[in-house]
SESE-868492 format. One record per residue: residue number from 0; x, y, z of N, C-alpha, C, O in turn. Coordinates in pm, whole numbers, plus 50000, padded with zeros to 5 digits. Layout:
BEGIN
{NUM, {X, Y, Z}, {X, Y, Z}, {X, Y, Z}, {X, Y, Z}},
...
//
This chain:
BEGIN
{0, {52462, 74028, 95928}, {52495, 74169, 95871}, {52358, 74113, 95727}, {52367, 73997, 95687}},
{1, {52250, 74201, 95670}, {52172, 74173, 95601}, {52257, 74266, 95470}, {52371, 74295, 95505}},
{2, {52223, 74310, 95344}, {52274, 74348, 95257}, {52181, 74367, 95144}, {52138, 74272, 95079}},
{3, {52151, 74480, 95123}, {52053, 74527, 95009}, {52086, 74607, 94944}, {52127, 74709, 94999}},
{4, {52085, 74599, 94755}, {52126, 74609, 94657}, {52076, 74722, 94606}, {51954, 74725, 94590}},
{5, {52142, 74821, 94574}, {52062, 74920, 94548}, {52119, 75014, 94415}, {52194, 75108, 94440}},
{6, {52089, 74992, 94309}, {52120, 75030, 94162}, {52299, 75051, 94176}, {52384, 75119, 94235}},
{7, {52285, 74943, 94080}, {52441, 74868, 93987}, {52531, 74829, 94117}, {52472, 74763, 94203}},
{8, {52637, 74855, 94135}, {52724, 74770, 94201}, {52736, 74864, 94387}, {52846, 74862, 94443}},
{9, {52660, 74910, 94433}, {52676, 75006, 94478}, {52552, 74890, 94604}, {52441, 74842, 94581}},
{10, {52633, 74886, 94721}, {52555, 74789, 94818}, {52573, 74897, 94942}, {52665, 74971, 94976}},
{11, {52414, 74867, 95004}, {52400, 74909, 95189}, {52430, 74820, 95220}, {52400, 74722, 95153}},
{12, {52516, 74803, 95360}, {52562, 74691, 95436}, {52500, 74713, 95504}, {52575, 74806, 95532}},
{13, {52351, 74731, 95637}, {52286, 74722, 95761}, {52280, 74599, 95816}, {52252, 74485, 95779}},
{14, {52327, 74675, 95950}, {52288, 74578, 96082}, {52114, 74558, 96113}, {52027, 74644, 96118}},
{15, {52108, 74458, 96125}, {51959, 74418, 96131}, {51934, 74500, 96261}, {52018, 74546, 96339}},
{16, {51767, 74511, 96264}, {51696, 74591, 96394}, {51586, 74499, 96436}, {51527, 74449, 96340}},
{17, {51535, 74458, 96566}, {51492, 74362, 96616}, {51351, 74484, 96595}, {51367, 74606, 96585}},
{18, {51206, 74404, 96593}, {51114, 74401, 96601}, {51079, 74520, 96694}, {51007, 74616, 96670}},
{19, {51157, 74485, 96821}, {51092, 74551, 96928}, {51170, 74693, 96951}, {51134, 74774, 97037}},
{20, {51265, 74711, 96876}, {51302, 74835, 96862}, {51444, 74846, 96952}, {51512, 74947, 96942}},
{21, {51482, 74735, 97038}, {51598, 74732, 97105}, {51719, 74668, 97021}, {51724, 74578, 96937}},
{22, {51838, 74772, 97094}, {51973, 74777, 97021}, {52000, 74567, 97009}, {51970, 74465, 97070}},
{23, {52083, 74617, 96871}, {52121, 74481, 96872}, {52217, 74464, 96943}, {52274, 74556, 97003}},
{24, {52268, 74274, 96948}, {52410, 74266, 97029}, {52525, 74391, 96952}, {52594, 74457, 97031}},
{25, {52541, 74416, 96804}, {52648, 74493, 96762}, {52624, 74626, 96844}, {52725, 74695, 96829}},
{26, {52560, 74671, 96899}, {52509, 74776, 96950}, {52432, 74884, 96883}, {52376, 74973, 96947}},
{27, {52430, 74870, 96685}, {52330, 74969, 96651}, {52217, 74934, 96637}, {52183, 74817, 96618}},
{28, {52112, 75074, 96648}, {51959, 75036, 96651}, {51880, 75048, 96544}, {51770, 74996, 96532}},
{29, {51954, 75139, 96441}, {51896, 75220, 96378}, {51972, 75247, 96221}, {52094, 75239, 96213}},
{30, {51874, 75285, 96077}, {51976, 75332, 95993}, {51895, 75385, 95971}, {51776, 75356, 95965}},
{31, {51995, 75550, 95945}, {51938, 75631, 95869}, {51878, 75624, 95726}, {51936, 75540, 95657}},
{32, {51769, 75696, 95658}, {51721, 75715, 95569}, {51807, 75798, 95515}, {51833, 75909, 95560}},
{33, {51870, 75734, 95388}, {51991, 75797, 95304}, {51984, 75788, 95119}, {51971, 75673, 95076}},
{34, {51988, 75864, 95048}, {52039, 75892, 94921}, {52118, 75897, 94830}, {52173, 76002, 94798}},
{35, {52138, 75783, 94771}, {52276, 75809, 94713}, {52231, 75821, 94541}, {52155, 75745, 94481}},
{36, {52314, 75957, 94480}, {52299, 75928, 94317}, {52452, 75983, 94279}, {52552, 76015, 94343}},
{37, {52412, 75976, 94131}, {52531, 76023, 94075}, {52500, 76179, 94027}, {52396, 76233, 93989}},
{38, {52617, 76220, 94042}, {52649, 76379, 93943}, {52786, 76404, 93861}, {52879, 76325, 93860}},
{39, {52782, 76514, 93802}, {52836, 76498, 93690}, {53015, 76452, 93801}, {53113, 76394, 93754}},
{40, {53002, 76493, 93918}, {53156, 76517, 93944}, {53240, 76323, 94007}, {53346, 76261, 93999}},
{41, {53073, 76304, 94077}, {53085, 76158, 94117}, {52908, 76125, 94173}, {52793, 76128, 94130}},
{42, {53003, 76086, 94322}, {52887, 76021, 94374}, {52846, 76111, 94477}, {52935, 76175, 94533}},
{43, {52688, 76130, 94524}, {52679, 76206, 94649}, {52619, 76110, 94719}, {52574, 76006, 94669}},
{44, {52614, 76143, 94855}, {52572, 76047, 94976}, {52472, 76119, 95052}, {52543, 76180, 95132}},
{45, {52329, 76158, 95083}, {52292, 76236, 95129}, {52206, 76175, 95271}, {52105, 76111, 95241}},
{46, {52226, 76184, 95376}, {52207, 76116, 95486}, {52104, 76218, 95580}, {52142, 76325, 95628}},
{47, {51980, 76165, 95593}, {51880, 76253, 95693}, {51901, 76218, 95801}, {51869, 76101, 95824}},
{48, {51965, 76301, 95921}, {52015, 76268, 96047}, {51942, 76429, 96164}, {52001, 76485, 96257}},
{49, {51796, 76459, 96105}, {51707, 76506, 96209}, {51767, 76506, 96367}, {51770, 76401, 96431}},
{50, {51812, 76633, 96420}, {51860, 76649, 96592}, {51951, 76590, 96640}, {51963, 76563, 96759}},
{51, {52072, 76545, 96498}, {52167, 76506, 96568}, {52342, 76661, 96535}, {52339, 76750, 96450}},
{52, {52448, 76636, 96626}, {52502, 76734, 96602}, {52620, 76669, 96530}, {52639, 76548, 96540}},
{53, {52711, 76760, 96446}, {52825, 76733, 96350}, {52925, 76660, 96454}, {52974, 76557, 96409}},
{54, {52967, 76700, 96598}, {53021, 76628, 96654}, {52993, 76486, 96741}, {53039, 76431, 96841}},
{55, {52906, 76466, 96658}, {52824, 76287, 96732}, {52791, 76224, 96622}, {52697, 76145, 96631}},
{56, {52855, 76239, 96499}, {52870, 76187, 96351}, {53040, 76154, 96367}, {53130, 76221, 96417}},
{57, {53038, 76018, 96298}, {53200, 75967, 96242}, {53176, 75906, 96160}, {53094, 75815, 96160}},
{58, {53251, 75950, 96061}, {53250, 75878, 95902}, {53452, 75828, 95880}, {53556, 75895, 95879}},
{59, {53422, 75688, 95868}, {53532, 75623, 95870}, {53585, 75510, 95684}, {53517, 75418, 95639}},
{60, {53703, 75555, 95630}, {53690, 75482, 95501}, {53754, 75353, 95501}, {53871, 75371, 95533}},
{61, {53733, 75243, 95482}, {53799, 75123, 95464}, {53805, 75060, 95332}, {53721, 74974, 95306}},
{62, {53901, 75095, 95240}, {53879, 75002, 95098}, {53816, 75066, 95065}, {53830, 75180, 95110}},
{63, {53676, 75037, 94939}, {53572, 75141, 94903}, {53466, 75075, 94984}, {53386, 74999, 94929}},
{64, {53462, 75108, 95161}, {53368, 75101, 95156}, {53379, 75260, 95252}, {53490, 75297, 95291}},
{65, {53229, 75357, 95288}, {53212, 75464, 95316}, {53112, 75358, 95508}, {53001, 75304, 95514}},
{66, {53201, 75370, 95602}, {53101, 75360, 95740}, {53051, 75476, 95782}, {53150, 75548, 95788}},
{67, {52917, 75568, 95827}, {52893, 75647, 95890}, {52830, 75588, 95994}, {52759, 75488, 95981}},
{68, {52858, 75656, 96124}, {52822, 75585, 96242}, {52798, 75724, 96342}, {52877, 75817, 96320}},
{69, {52695, 75747, 96451}, {52678, 75818, 96572}, {52580, 75774, 96645}, {52524, 75678, 96590}},
{70, {52533, 75804, 96746}, {52464, 75811, 96811}, {52344, 75993, 96851}, {52376, 76097, 96909}},
{71, {52263, 75965, 96811}, {52151, 76062, 96809}, {52077, 76021, 96936}, {52016, 75914, 96932}},
{72, {52075, 76113, 97077}, {52024, 76158, 97142}, {51873, 76157, 97172}, {51793, 76200, 97089}},
{73, {51838, 76114, 97279}, {51673, 76127, 97355}, {51630, 76197, 97465}, {51596, 76128, 97561}},
{74, {51621, 76318, 97477}, {51651, 76407, 97570}, {51540, 76503, 97577}, {51531, 76605, 97644}},
{75, {51461, 76453, 97499}, {51309, 76533, 97497}, {51203, 76484, 97556}, {51097, 76546, 97566}},
{76, {51221, 76380, 97595}, {51122, 76304, 97590}, {51070, 76293, 97782}, {51162, 76337, 97850}},
{77, {50996, 76264, 97834}, {50996, 76272, 97938}, {50992, 76111, 98088}, {50893, 76041, 98106}},
{78, {51065, 76103, 98133}, {51064, 75967, 98139}, {50969, 75881, 98189}, {50946, 75912, 98306}},
{79, {50904, 75789, 98153}, {50826, 75711, 98164}, {50691, 75728, 98126}, {50587, 75691, 98181}},
{80, {50717, 75808, 97994}, {50594, 75815, 97915}, {50531, 75688, 97852}, {50570, 75572, 97867}},
{81, {50432, 75732, 97781}, {50379, 75628, 97696}, {50298, 75690, 97547}, {50213, 75776, 97523}},
{82, {50372, 75601, 97474}, {50400, 75620, 97343}, {50287, 75604, 97282}, {50262, 75484, 97267}},
{83, {50195, 75687, 97233}, {50066, 75632, 97122}, {50100, 75571, 96949}, {50050, 75482, 96881}},
{84, {50238, 75698, 96920}, {50279, 75692, 96816}, {50420, 75683, 96817}, {50463, 75787, 96867}},
{85, {50513, 75607, 96785}, {50633, 75595, 96755}, {50777, 75598, 96663}, {50854, 75502, 96660}},
{86, {50799, 75718, 96592}, {50873, 75654, 96430}, {50932, 75664, 96415}, {50984, 75609, 96317}},
{87, {51045, 75810, 96553}, {51153, 75876, 96557}, {51242, 75756, 96625}, {51200, 75690, 96720}},
{88, {51362, 75737, 96568}, {51453, 75599, 96668}, {51603, 75729, 96691}, {51660, 75822, 96635}},
{89, {51602, 75656, 96801}, {51711, 75678, 96871}, {51869, 75613, 96901}, {51888, 75498, 96861}},
{90, {51949, 75665, 96951}, {52071, 75579, 96993}, {52160, 75580, 96896}, {52156, 75651, 96795}},
{91, {52280, 75462, 96937}, {52321, 75432, 96833}, {52279, 75407, 96650}, {52182, 75336, 96626}},
{92, {52328, 75445, 96578}, {52322, 75414, 96427}, {52435, 75361, 96340}, {52527, 75439, 96316}},
{93, {52438, 75256, 96297}, {52579, 75237, 96190}, {52521, 75195, 95992}, {52447, 75102, 95959}},
{94, {52585, 75300, 95898}, {52561, 75221, 95787}, {52643, 75262, 95711}, {52697, 75373, 95705}},
{95, {52661, 75125, 95615}, {52801, 75082, 95586}, {52733, 75105, 95379}, {52638, 75056, 95318}},
{96, {52827, 75188, 95343}, {52830, 75229, 95181}, {52930, 75137, 95117}, {53050, 75160, 95132}},
{97, {52896, 75053, 95060}, {53008, 75003, 94941}, {53018, 75043, 94844}, {52944, 74984, 94765}},
{98, {53107, 75163, 94776}, {53102, 75187, 94636}, {53111, 75082, 94533}, {53116, 74962, 94561}},
{99, {53114, 75123, 94428}, {53146, 75044, 94330}, {53359, 75078, 94294}, {53423, 75118, 94391}},
{100, {53402, 75064, 94217}, {53512, 75102, 94139}, {53521, 75242, 94070}, {53462, 75254, 93963}},
{101, {53574, 75323, 94109}, {53622, 75455, 94016}, {53577, 75555, 94081}, {53546, 75657, 94018}},
{102, {53566, 75550, 94204}, {53542, 75655, 94250}, {53645, 75659, 94385}, {53684, 75547, 94416}},
{103, {53681, 75742, 94448}, {53771, 75820, 94561}, {53727, 75822, 94672}, {53671, 75931, 94686}},
{104, {53717, 75738, 94796}, {53729, 75801, 94910}, {53795, 75886, 94985}, {53772, 75973, 95069}},
{105, {53898, 75826, 94921}, {54069, 75972, 94988}, {53940, 76069, 94989}, {53864, 76084, 95085}},
{106, {53930, 76127, 94870}, {53883, 76241, 94823}, {53745, 76303, 94859}, {53683, 76403, 94820}},
{107, {53728, 76234, 94920}, {53557, 76251, 95000}, {53550, 76391, 95071}, {53632, 76447, 95144}},
{108, {53434, 76427, 95028}, {53370, 76546, 95137}, {53224, 76576, 95202}, {53110, 76576, 95155}},
{109, {53282, 76604, 95344}, {53127, 76608, 95391}, {53091, 76714, 95446}, {53174, 76777, 95511}},
{110, {52972, 76755, 95437}, {52900, 76894, 95525}, {52785, 76841, 95557}, {52718, 76764, 95489}},
{111, {52758, 76891, 95677}, {52660, 76822, 95777}, {52586, 77014, 95794}, {52660, 77107, 95826}},
{112, {52431, 77035, 95764}, {52362, 77130, 95777}, {52204, 77085, 95766}, {52155, 76991, 95704}},
{113, {52125, 77217, 95872}, {52007, 77143, 95885}, {51990, 76983, 95876}, {51950, 76932, 95771}},
{114, {52020, 76913, 95980}, {51992, 76760, 95947}, {52040, 76671, 95829}, {52002, 76556, 95806}},
{115, {52112, 76731, 95773}, {52160, 76637, 95668}, {52294, 76584, 95657}, {52375, 76645, 95726}},
{116, {52339, 76489, 95591}, {52469, 76522, 95588}, {52507, 76464, 95469}, {52512, 76341, 95461}},
{117, {52536, 76541, 95369}, {52602, 76515, 95252}, {52757, 76474, 95212}, {52849, 76551, 95241}},
{118, {52776, 76368, 95153}, {52940, 76312, 95128}, {52889, 76343, 94965}, {52788, 76326, 94898}},
{119, {53042, 76406, 94946}, {53070, 76373, 94825}, {53218, 76316, 94731}, {53336, 76345, 94750}},
{120, {53201, 76291, 94702}, {53276, 76164, 94656}, {53317, 76198, 94472}, {53233, 76204, 94383}},
{121, {53429, 76213, 94459}, {53427, 76310, 94347}, {53477, 76104, 94252}, {53490, 75998, 94315}},
{122, {53493, 76127, 94077}, {53538, 75997, 94046}, {53695, 76000, 94074}, {53764, 76079, 94139}},
{123, {53732, 75857, 93984}, {53868, 75887, 93993}, {53961, 75942, 93869}, {53951, 75911, 93750}},
{124, {54060, 76039, 93935}, {54133, 76087, 93828}, {54189, 75966, 93679}, {54191, 75975, 93556}},
{125, {54224, 75867, 93774}, {54287, 75727, 93652}, {54270, 75650, 93689}, {54299, 75665, 93808}},
{126, {54219, 75508, 93667}, {54172, 75437, 93696}, {54321, 75356, 93785}, {54436, 75355, 93741}},
{127, {54266, 75283, 93937}, {54377, 75229, 93996}, {54504, 75151, 93883}, {54454, 75112, 93777}},
{128, {54549, 75145, 93888}, {54655, 75041, 93858}, {54697, 74939, 93873}, {54786, 74950, 93958}},
{129, {54684, 74818, 93835}, {54664, 74695, 93853}, {54801, 74701, 93968}, {54786, 74694, 94090}},
{130, {54931, 74714, 93899}, {55045, 74669, 93977}, {55124, 74769, 93960}, {55144, 74829, 93854}},
{131, {55182, 74796, 94094}, {55262, 74904, 94112}, {55415, 74870, 94119}, {55448, 74759, 94162}},
{132, {55490, 74940, 94088}, {55654, 74960, 94078}, {55699, 75053, 94220}, {55659, 75157, 94273}},
{133, {55804, 74952, 94248}, {55847, 75016, 94390}, {55989, 75015, 94336}, {56032, 74916, 94276}},
{134, {56080, 75148, 94361}, {56180, 75173, 94359}, {56259, 75147, 94440}, {56245, 75213, 94543}},
{135, {56380, 75045, 94440}, {56473, 74973, 94513}, {56595, 75060, 94542}, {56681, 75065, 94455}},
{136, {56610, 75124, 94645}, {56765, 75211, 94649}, {56869, 75119, 94696}, {56864, 74996, 94694}},
{137, {56959, 75193, 94737}, {57109, 75084, 94751}, {57139, 75120, 94882}, {57160, 75239, 94906}},
{138, {57144, 75037, 94970}, {57186, 75063, 95110}, {57261, 75116, 95194}, {57368, 75159, 95151}},
{139, {57242, 75125, 95293}, {57391, 75131, 95340}, {57453, 75025, 95449}, {57572, 75033, 95483}},
//
């Protein structure tokens, strides 16, 4: 898995794509174009996913990583066609974005409109505590 560093501690973890466009052994064949920027409220992640339906997208959170995955169907070209130019990716995709500390992925909000997925991740209200006290109750 290749890793590209994008503005400070934010990382994109992308599965490699072979030059011939075939799917990799992990099943991932492409990574959508993505913008990530800071706003007054937190981080905004905007993903270009033209031709997809909302129900074909999946967002999962694991720690400080946001995984965006899905499947773009290829139902618009005739079988056995010969391409002169092919720039649109189809099939399965996955993109993992690792966020720096200070943002609350548990409070993230996502919306999909006009081929763009927008994910707003707010700043944490308070810094995470290094140690947590757990109340011990009397047993029965």
